[in-house]
N, C-alpha and C positions, 0 to 999 in steps of 0.2 A: 728617427728611423717610419717612416709610411709603411703604417698596417695590408700585409698580400693578404693573408690571407683570409679566407673565410670564415664561417660560425663552423661546414661541416664539418670545412679541410680541419681547424683545428680538432675538432671533437674528435674525432676520429682517428685523430694523431696519441691523439692524447686514453679517446679506448685500447693503442694497437700496444701503450706505452705499457700501458696494464697488464693486459696478455704475456709481457712480454717476458715483465717480471713477476709477469708468478710464475710463469714456464722457466727461468731461474729459479721462486722458488719452492719450487714443488721439483725440481731437480733433473727435472727436461733437461733445460741447455747447460751443457756445463764447457769447462775445459775455453779457451780459447774461442767459439765461439759464442757460446756462456758471453764472452766479459766484451768483442764487438755487439754483439748487441743487446746488451748492458744500456754500454754504450747512445745504441742510437737510439734506443729510445728513453731516455738521457734528452736529451737530442730532443723525441717527438716534443718533450716534456714544458723544454725551454721554451720552444719553440713554440705550438698551442700556450699556451696561454702566456706569451709577449704578443703573438699574432703579425708576428715577422720572418720570414725561413732566404735565409741570405742567399740559398741557392736563386731563389723565386727572378732575385736582379734577374740575374745577368740569361735567364734565358724568359726574360719578360713574359713572365708563368703572374697573375693577379687574379687569385682565388676573389677577391675581395670589392671585386666590380662593383653589385649592386648595390653593398650594407655600403658606401661610402655614397652614393649618390648622397644622402641626406644628409650628415657631417659635413659641414664647415663650418 
């Protein structure tokens, strides 16, 4: 898997996951909506840590373009 997410994208996903987790923890997101957003938060954390988003591949999105030029 080649990384296709830049550091800003990764950081943003992790911050959003934390916000969603806090909303669920404090009871602002409940029921089916809470479950769906919880799953999205888990996906955000995993893709943020790994640096690869499977959805970006078919859409040909790469937010890590500038970060990969120096690495080989």
